[in-house]
C-alpha positions as CSV (number, residue, x, y, z in Angstrom):
1,X,-11.2,3.3,15.3
2,X,-10.2,2.2,11.6
3,X,-9.7,-1.7,13.3
4,X,-7.6,-0.7,16.0
5,X,-9.4,-1.5,20.0
6,X,-8.3,0.6,22.8
7,X,-7.6,-0.8,26.0
8,X,-6.8,0.1,29.5
9,X,-5.8,4.5,29.7
10,X,-6.4,4.9,25.9
11,X,-10.7,3.7,26.1
12,X,-11.8,6.7,28.7
13,X,-12.1,10.4,28.1
14,X,-10.9,13.2,29.3
15,X,-7.4,11.1,31.1
16,X,-4.2,13.8,31.7
17,X,-0.5,13.0,32.4
18,X,-1.1,13.3,36.0
19,X,-4.2,11.2,36.6
20,X,-2.1,8.5,35.3
21,X,-0.4,8.8,37.6
22,X,-1.5,9.3,40.4
23,X,-3.4,5.7,39.5
24,X,-0.4,4.1,40.4
25,X,-0.5,5.5,44.1
26,X,1.9,8.9,43.4
27,X,4.8,7.1,43.3
28,X,6.4,7.4,39.1
29,X,9.3,4.2,38.2
30,X,11.8,5.3,36.6
31,X,15.4,4.3,35.0
32,X,18.1,7.0,36.3
33,X,20.6,7.5,34.0
34,X,23.3,6.1,34.9
35,X,20.9,2.8,35.6
36,X,22.6,-0.8,34.5
37,X,21.4,-2.6,32.0
38,X,21.2,-5.5,34.3
39,X,19.2,-2.8,36.8
40,X,17.1,-2.0,33.5
41,X,16.0,-5.2,32.5
42,X,14.9,-6.1,36.8
43,X,13.2,-2.6,36.7
44,X,11.4,-3.6,33.4
45,X,10.3,-7.0,34.0
46,X,9.1,-6.1,38.1
47,X,7.0,-3.8,36.5
48,X,5.5,-5.2,33.8
49,X,7.1,-1.5,31.4
50,X,8.3,-2.0,27.7
51,X,9.3,1.3,27.6
52,X,10.4,2.9,31.1
53,X,11.2,6.7,31.4
54,X,14.9,7.8,32.5
55,X,16.2,10.7,34.5
56,X,18.1,12.6,35.1
57,X,18.7,14.8,38.4
58,X,14.6,14.1,39.2
59,X,14.1,15.6,35.8
60,X,12.9,12.8,32.3
61,X,15.3,13.4,30.3
62,X,13.5,10.2,27.7
63,X,12.5,7.0,27.6
64,X,14.2,3.1,27.2
65,X,12.6,1.7,23.9
66,X,12.2,-2.5,24.7
67,X,13.1,-2.9,21.0
68,X,16.1,-0.7,20.6
69,X,17.5,-1.4,23.9
70,X,17.2,-5.3,22.9
71,X,18.5,-4.9,20.0
72,X,22.0,-2.6,21.0
73,X,22.3,-5.2,24.2
74,X,22.4,-8.3,21.3
75,X,24.9,-6.4,18.9
76,X,27.1,-5.7,21.7
77,X,27.3,-8.8,23.3
78,X,27.7,-10.2,19.5
79,X,31.2,-8.2,19.0
């Protein structure tokens, strides 16, 4: 595939989002929209996530991008 090496779930054809979630033993790990930065860092590091999903009242509303999170944290820290 144009020099890229497919790894993990990308190597298996026909997988759905349901398949990926069920491979986590039914446990969907997410951040609540009101999570603190400390809580976000803890969840991301404990689960080796770089882009955890963000939920509000049980609904997925987006995701937290590690690069954006780090750049905003540093920007706010340096003020």
